[in-house]
C-alpha positions in Angstrom: 112.9 132.8 124.2 112.7 135.5 121.5 112.7 134.2 117.9 112.6 135.5 114.3 110.9 133.6 111.5 111.4 134.3 107.8 109.1 132.7 105.3 106.7 134.0 102.6 103.9 136.5 103.3 102.0 135.3 100.2 101.6 132.0 102.0 101.4 133.0 105.6 100.9 136.4 107.3 100.2 136.5 111.0 96.9 138.2 111.8 95.5 138.3 108.2 94.6 136.0 105.4 97.3 135.1 102.8 96.5 134.4 99.1 97.9 130.9 99.2 97.5 130.0 102.8 96.0 126.6 102.0 99.1 125.5 100.0 101.7 123.3 101.8 104.1 126.3 102.1 101.4 128.3 103.9 100.6 125.5 106.3 104.2 124.9 107.0 104.8 128.6 107.8 101.8 128.7 110.1 102.8 125.7 112.1 106.4 127.0 112.4 105.1 130.3 113.7 102.7 128.6 116.2 105.4 126.3 117.5 107.8 129.2 118.1 105.0 131.4 119.5 104.5 128.9 122.3 108.1 129.5 123.4 107.9 133.3 123.4 107.5 136.4 121.2 108.1 135.8 117.4 108.9 138.5 114.8 107.9 137.4 111.4 109.3 138.6 108.0 108.4 137.8 104.4 111.0 136.3 102.2 111.7 139.6 100.4 112.2 141.6 103.6 115.8 142.1 104.8 115.8 143.5 108.3 119.1 144.3 109.9 120.3 144.9 113.5 117.9 142.4 115.1 118.8 140.5 118.3 117.1 137.2 119.1 117.7 133.9 120.8 116.7 131.9 117.7 116.3 132.5 114.0 114.5 130.0 111.6 114.6 131.1 108.0 113.5 129.6 104.7 116.7 128.8 102.8 116.2 131.4 100.1 116.8 134.3 102.4 118.6 132.6 105.3 122.2 133.6 104.6 121.6 137.3 104.3 119.5 137.6 107.4 121.9 135.4 109.4 124.8 137.7 108.5 123.3 141.0 109.1 121.6 140.2 112.5 122.6 139.0 115.9 121.0 135.6 116.5 122.3 133.2 119.2 121.2 130.2 117.1 120.4 129.9 113.4 118.3 127.2 111.8 117.8 126.9 108.1 114.6 125.5 106.8 114.9 123.5 103.5 111.7 122.4 101.9 113.4 120.7 98.9 116.1 118.2 98.1 119.7 119.6 97.7 119.2 122.6 95.4 122.6 122.2 93.6 122.0 118.5 92.8 118.4 119.2 92.0 119.3 121.8 89.3 122.0 119.6 87.9 119.6 116.7 87.5 116.8 118.7 86.0 119.1 120.5 83.6 120.2 117.1 82.3 116.6 115.9 81.9 115.6 119.1 80.2 118.3 118.6 77.6 117.3 114.9 77.2 113.6 115.7 76.7 114.1 118.9 74.7 112.0 121.0 77.1 112.7 124.3 78.8 114.1 124.4 82.3 111.5 125.9 84.8 113.7 128.6 86.3 110.8 129.6 88.6 111.3 126.3 90.3 114.8 127.2 91.6 116.3 129.5 94.3 116.7 133.2 93.3 119.9 134.4 91.7 122.6 135.0 94.3 121.5 132.1 96.5 124.6 130.4 98.0 123.8 126.8 99.1 127.3 126.2 100.5 127.3 129.4 102.6 123.8 128.7 103.9 124.6 125.2 105.0 127.9 126.3 106.7 126.2 129.2 108.5 123.4 127.1 109.9 123.7 125.6 113.4 121.0 123.2 112.4 119.0 122.4 109.3 115.3 121.3 109.2 114.7 119.3 106.0 111.3 118.3 104.7 111.5 114.8 103.3 112.6 111.3 103.9 115.9 109.3 103.9 116.2 109.7 100.1 115.9 113.5 100.5 118.6 113.4 103.1 120.9 111.4 100.8 120.8 114.2 98.2 122.8 116.4 100.6 126.6 115.8 100.9 127.6 113.6 103.7 129.6 116.3 105.5 126.4 118.2 106.3 124.1 115.4 107.3 125.0 115.4 111.0 123.3 118.8 111.3 120.2 117.9 109.3 116.9 116.9 111.0 114.2 115.4 108.9 110.5 116.2 109.3 107.3 115.6 107.3 104.3 117.9 107.1 100.7 117.0 106.9 97.5 118.0 105.1 94.0 118.6 106.4 92.9 115.0 105.8 89.3 115.7 106.8 88.8 117.6 103.5 89.7 114.5 101.5 87.9 111.9 103.6 84.4 113.5 103.2 81.8 111.1 101.9 80.7 112.7 98.6 79.0 109.6 97.3 81.5 109.0 94.5 81.8 105.6 92.8 85.4 104.4 92.9 86.8 102.9 89.7 90.0 101.3 88.6 91.2 104.7 87.5 94.5 106.5 88.3 95.1 110.2 89.1 98.2 112.3 88.6 98.0 115.4 90.8 100.4 118.3 90.8 100.2 122.1 90.9 102.1 122.1 87.7 102.3 119.1 85.4 105.9 119.4 84.1 109.5 118.4 84.2 110.2 118.0 87.9 106.9 116.2 88.7 107.8 113.3 86.3 105.2 114.2 83.6 107.4 112.8 80.9 107.2 109.4 82.6 103.4 109.8 82.6 103.3 110.4 78.9 105.6 107.5 78.0 104.0 105.0 80.4 100.4 105.7 79.5 101.2 105.4 75.8 101.6 101.7 76.6 98.4 101.3 78.6 95.3 100.2 76.7 92.5 102.7 77.2 90.1 99.8 77.7 92.3 98.7 80.7 92.7 101.9 82.7 92.4 105.7 82.5 94.4 108.5 84.1 93.1 111.9 85.3 95.8 114.6 85.2 95.0 117.4 87.6 97.2 120.5 87.4 98.2 123.3 85.2 99.7 122.1 81.9 101.8 124.8 80.1 103.6 124.7 76.8 105.3 122.6 75.6 103.8 119.9 77.8 100.3 120.5 76.5 101.6 119.8 73.0 103.5 116.7 74.2 100.3 115.4 75.8 98.3 115.9 72.7 100.9 114.1 70.6 101.1 111.0 72.9 97.6 110.7 74.4 95.9 107.5 73.1 92.7 108.6 74.7 93.3 107.2 78.2 94.5 110.5 79.8 92.0 113.2 80.7 93.5 116.6 81.5 91.4 118.6 84.0 93.6 121.6 84.5 94.3 123.1 87.9 91.5 122.8 90.5 91.7 124.3 94.0 92.1 121.4 96.4 89.4 122.8 98.7 86.8 122.4 96.0 84.4 119.4 95.9 85.3 118.8 92.2 88.9 118.1 93.2 88.0 115.7 96.0 85.4 113.9 93.8 88.0 113.3 91.1 90.5 111.8 93.6 87.8 109.7 95.3 86.8 108.3 91.9 90.2 106.7 91.6 91.6 103.7 93.3 95.2 104.5 92.4 97.6 107.4 91.9 100.5 107.4 89.5 103.0 110.2 90.4 106.6 109.3 89.4 108.1 112.6 90.6 111.8 113.2 90.0 112.7 115.8 92.7 110.8 117.1 95.8 111.1 118.0 99.3 107.8 116.3 100.1 104.9 116.1 97.7 101.7 117.4 99.5 99.4 116.4 96.7 100.5 112.8 97.1 99.2 112.9 100.7 95.9 114.4 99.4 95.6 111.4 97.1 96.4 109.0 99.9 93.7 110.4 102.2 91.2 110.3 99.3 91.7 106.6 99.2 94.2 106.3 96.3 97.1 103.9 96.6 100.1 105.6 94.9 102.6 104.3 92.4 105.4 106.8 93.2 109.1 107.2 93.8 111.3 107.6 96.9 111.9 111.2 95.6 108.3 112.0 96.7 109.7 112.7 100.1 106.9 111.0 101.9 107.9 109.5 105.3 109.7 106.2 104.7 107.2 104.3 106.9 104.3 105.6 104.8 106.2 104.9 101.6 106.5 101.3 102.6 102.7 101.0 102.1 102.9 102.5 98.5 104.1 101.0 95.3 107.6 102.4 94.9 109.1 102.6 91.4 112.2 104.2 89.9 112.0 107.5 87.8 112.5 106.8 84.1 111.9 103.0 84.5 109.1 103.1 82.1 108.6 99.4 81.8 108.8 99.0 85.6 106.0 101.6 86.0 103.8 99.8 83.3 104.3 96.5 85.2 103.3 98.2 88.5 100.1 99.5 86.9 99.1 96.1 85.7 100.0 94.5 89.0 97.7 96.8 91.1 94.9 96.4 88.6 95.0 92.6 89.3 94.2 93.2 93.0 90.8 92.1 94.3 88.4 94.7 95.8 89.1 93.3 99.3 92.9 93.6 98.8 92.6 97.2 97.6 90.4 98.1 100.6 92.7 96.5 103.1 95.8 98.2 101.6 94.1 101.6 101.4 92.9 101.4 105.1 96.4 100.5 106.3 98.0 103.2 104.2 95.7 105.9 105.6 96.3 104.6 109.2 100.1 104.8 108.8 99.9 108.2 107.2 97.8 109.5 110.1 100.3 108.1 112.6 103.5 109.5 111.0 102.5 112.5 109.0 100.5 114.8 111.2 101.0 118.4 112.4 101.5 117.4 116.0 104.5 115.3 114.9 105.7 118.1 112.7 105.7 120.6 115.6 107.2 118.0 117.9 110.1 117.4 115.6 110.8 121.1 115.4 110.7 121.4 119.2 112.9 118.3 119.5 115.4 119.8 117.1 115.8 123.1 118.9 115.6 121.9 122.4 119.3 121.0 122.2 120.1 124.5 120.8 118.3 126.8 123.2 118.0 126.5 126.9 114.7 126.5 128.8 112.3 125.7 126.0 108.7 125.3 127.2 106.7 122.3 126.2 105.0 122.3 122.8 101.4 122.3 123.7 98.6 122.4 126.3 96.6 119.8 124.4 94.4 117.1 125.8 96.4 114.1 126.9 95.4 110.4 127.1 97.3 109.2 130.1 96.8 105.6 129.3 96.9 105.4 125.5 96.8 102.0 124.0 100.0 100.8 122.1 98.3 101.5 118.8 97.1 105.0 119.7 98.6 107.5 117.1 101.2 109.8 118.5 98.8 112.7 118.1 96.8 111.4 121.0 99.7 110.5 123.3 101.4 112.6 125.9 103.8 115.1 124.4 106.9 116.9 125.6 106.7 117.5 129.3 109.0 119.5 131.6 111.3 117.2 133.6 112.2 118.9 136.8 109.7 118.4 139.7 106.6 118.5 137.6 105.7 115.6 135.4 109.1 113.9 135.6 109.3 112.7 132.0 110.1 114.2 128.6 109.5 112.5 125.2 111.5 113.8 122.2 110.5 112.3 118.9 113.1 112.2 116.1 116.0 113.0 118.5 118.4 110.9 116.5 118.0 110.8 112.7 116.9 107.5 111.3 120.1 107.1 109.3 122.1 107.3 112.5 119.9 104.7 114.2 120.4 102.4 111.2 124.2 102.7 111.5 124.0 101.8 115.2 121.8 98.9 114.5 124.4 97.6 112.0 127.1 97.8 114.6 124.9 96.0 117.1 124.3 93.2 114.5 128.0 92.9 113.8 128.7 92.7 117.5 126.1 90.0 118.0 127.4 88.0 115.0 130.7 87.6 116.7 129.5 86.6 120.2 126.6 85.0 122.0 124.7 87.4 124.3 123.3 85.8 127.5 119.5 85.7 127.7 118.7 87.0 131.2 115.4 85.7 132.4 114.3 86.5 136.0 110.7 85.4 136.6 108.5 87.6 138.6 104.8 87.9 139.2 103.0 90.1 136.7 106.0 91.0 134.5 109.4 89.3 134.4 112.9 90.4 133.4 113.4 88.8 130.0 116.0 90.4 127.8 119.6 90.6 126.6 122.1 93.4 127.3 125.4 94.8 126.1 126.7 96.4 129.2 128.8 99.6 129.6 132.2 97.8 129.8 131.6 96.1 126.4 130.2 99.4 124.9 133.3 101.3 126.0 135.5 98.7 124.1 133.3 98.0 121.0 131.1 101.1 120.5 133.3 104.1 121.0 130.9 106.2 118.8 128.4 106.2 121.7 130.6 108.4 123.8 129.6 111.5 121.8 125.9 110.5 121.9 126.1 110.0 125.7 127.8 113.5 126.0 125.1 115.1 123.9 122.3 113.5 125.9 124.1 114.6 129.1 124.0 118.2 128.0 120.2 117.9 127.3 119.6 116.2 130.7 121.4 119.0 132.5 119.3 121.6 130.7 116.1 119.8 131.6 117.0 118.9 135.1 118.4 122.3 136.1 121.4 120.9 137.9 124.7 119.3 136.9 124.5 115.6 136.5 127.0 113.2 135.0 127.0 109.6 133.6 127.3 107.1 136.4 130.8 106.3 137.5 129.9 102.6 137.4 131.1 101.5 133.9 128.7 98.6 133.7 125.6 100.7 134.4 126.7 104.0 132.7 125.3 103.1 129.3 123.7 99.8 128.0 122.2 98.5 124.9 119.1 96.6 125.8 117.8 93.9 123.4 114.4 92.6 124.2 113.5 89.5 122.0 110.0 88.5 120.9 108.0 87.5 124.0 110.6 89.4 126.1 109.7 92.1 128.7 111.1 94.1 131.5 109.9 94.1 135.1 108.3 97.0 137.0 110.9 98.9 138.9 112.5 102.2 139.9 116.0 103.0 138.8 118.9 103.5 141.2 119.9 106.8 139.5 118.2 110.1 139.4 117.8 110.5 135.6 117.5 107.8 132.9 117.4 108.4 129.1 116.0 105.7 126.7 116.8 106.0 123.0 114.9 103.7 120.7 116.8 102.5 117.6 113.9 100.6 116.0 110.2 100.0 116.0 108.5 96.8 116.9 105.1 95.5 117.6 104.5 95.6 121.4 107.4 96.5 123.6 105.8 99.8 124.8 107.4 101.6 127.8 104.8 102.0 130.5 105.5 104.7 133.1 104.0 106.2 136.2 106.0 109.4 136.5 106.5 111.0 139.9 104.8 108.1 141.5 106.8 107.3 144.6 107.0 108.1 148.3 110.6 109.0 148.0 113.0 108.5 150.9 116.0 110.2 149.3 119.2 108.8 150.7 117.2 105.9 152.2 115.8 104.9 148.9 117.4 101.4 149.0 116.1 100.5 152.5 113.5 98.0 153.7 111.1 100.9 154.4 111.4 102.1 150.8 110.8 98.6 149.5 107.6 98.4 151.6 106.4 101.7 150.4 107.1 100.9 146.8 105.3 97.5 147.1 102.3 99.4 148.6 102.1 101.8 145.6 102.3 98.9 143.1 99.1 97.3 144.4 96.5 97.6 141.7 93.8 99.4 143.6 96.3 102.1 144.6 97.7 102.3 141.1 94.2 102.9 139.7 93.4 105.6 142.3 96.7 107.6 142.3 98.8 106.5 139.3 98.7 108.3 135.9 100.1 105.9 133.4 102.0 107.0 130.3 102.5 104.5 127.5 105.1 105.2 124.7 105.5 102.8 121.8 109.0 102.2 120.4 109.8 104.7 117.6 113.1 104.9 115.8 115.1 107.9 117.0 112.8 108.8 119.9 114.3 109.7 123.2 112.6 109.4 126.6 114.2 111.3 129.6 112.7 110.4 133.0 113.4 110.9 136.7 114.3 107.2 137.0 114.3 106.9 140.8 110.8 108.5 141.0 109.2 106.9 138.0 107.7 103.4 138.2 108.3 101.9 134.8 108.3 98.7 132.8 108.3 97.3 129.3 105.4 95.4 127.8 105.9 92.0 126.1 107.4 92.3 122.6 105.2 90.9 119.9 106.0 89.8 116.3 109.5 88.5 115.2 111.8 91.5 115.7 114.0 92.3 118.7 113.4 95.6 120.4 116.7 97.5 120.6 117.3 100.6 122.6 120.2 102.5 124.4 119.9 103.2 128.1 121.9 106.1 129.5 122.0 106.8 133.3 122.9 110.1 135.1 123.2 111.3 138.7 125.3 113.7 140.9 129.0 113.5 140.3 130.7 110.8 142.3 127.6 109.1 143.6 127.9 105.5 144.6 125.0 103.2 145.4 125.1 100.5 148.1 123.2 98.1 145.9 125.5 98.2 142.9 127.2 94.8 143.2 124.1 92.7 143.6 122.0 94.8 141.2 124.7 94.7 138.4 124.9 90.9 138.7 121.1 90.7 138.6 120.8 92.9 135.5 123.9 92.1 133.4 124.6 88.4 134.0 123.0 85.0 134.3 124.2 84.4 137.8 121.7 82.9 140.3 119.0 85.3 141.5 119.5 86.6 145.0 116.8 85.8 147.5 116.0 89.5 147.9 115.2 92.3 145.4 118.6 93.7 144.5 117.1 97.2 144.1 117.2 97.3 147.9 119.6 96.4 150.6 119.3 93.0 152.2 
């Protein structure tokens, strides 16, 4: 695959240092380049360069220059990269706030003259958007189907160095520029109401006119302005590590990198959804509304009342969640997942060390990543395949369906791990979930690209597509599938409920895969000593929007017991050669999709 990437040479320039390469834009550009470079040659252009007459399979461009390059070159697929919330809405909101506050509008904070947001969005086959569900909601609904969210990371090792700093009940406000967009007016109004004897705030960032005068006029002595400090300097890290909390009530972002720096330094932020931090990380922060001055004051007093033990526990958990969901491996994985449906024959994203038997709590950075499906590893994991908002809509539909009827709880006891779950089978889905037909078709296209041959959804309507609901304490037995390829799409995240797989672990008899001989061979491979010697286990925890594609009839797999109080909900899609019929269908369907009595033999095999 040949690709073209357009970003900013002042932030990233392949082969030589860039002036601002440590800034978030520089790190984003570098990881975009490295991800594309694994797929084939990449031509890189700065944002002010306007090449014409290029030919390439894929173009990814920063939204400033995207439209012009997309029009004057021949690209098979075009992906726009937005690092901010919807620019039209963003300008409208900040213009209103500038008038309200009587401050100038920072024109340097907006796209260049001539930028056409509408044309850019319409030209793009896909849009990569940095941010969270709030950032997505700033874009008109008509475009959201083509937007894929992702979050970038920072080098957390810089901020977790032990510099021997004493941590106090202080707050930090960290921004490259302390001004309108970053919520600095909220800072001034909130801290005017905070007694200097109760708490202090360290403002780190450039403060230009008229904000320096506004600070001087409202500061009661509890705000210390430090100016801009390079984030790589010890002075910067010491300041952050001296604070237990951060107060950053930003108004508009893509994603705020300095907020992550504060988190990794041990600060618990009081911030807004507009910060763009991953929703799961944001759940561990104190979320306030912009311009809710009293609400922010109350939040400050609330966190100051925490005990030292509570602060430490919350800070540790926040850092763990941030490490899990906001890392560069996940960033690159989401890029690859987004484009795998656009371009044929993408190679896997990395040759990095793999933990073949990661524990359920192992961060995704240490788990097996995207793997080629055909005849090699037999499984592919695509994180962020379905946007979180789409997952939430499907979960609402599932809840409505369950409210109107009682699903049978299927419980088939077996040694080791039982079948204990509920299911909405394909016949019910066809009638009550028509929206899944498009999803099934999209996954079918992906499956065919990965498999290298034409497969179709099973002709058997009951088994073609299911919604599996595994309740707390539920699990799913060890088994092979009847069909060649199975896709599993997670709609939510729960404790436990990991999918365990031994890919390409079967002495496969082909057309005789349902015979007594195949059953004997399968039972032999399931014996623990043989599993330990020859099996390579892959464990994948449920993650909203993640898709697993596996060679189902060659991959021994199961679901661990679900912990906690939430049901594990996922969609199962099955594919095989056109017109294929399995001799075990009648008994197996009855076993999997009803509470009828269990047959005396394993229904995966013929009697």
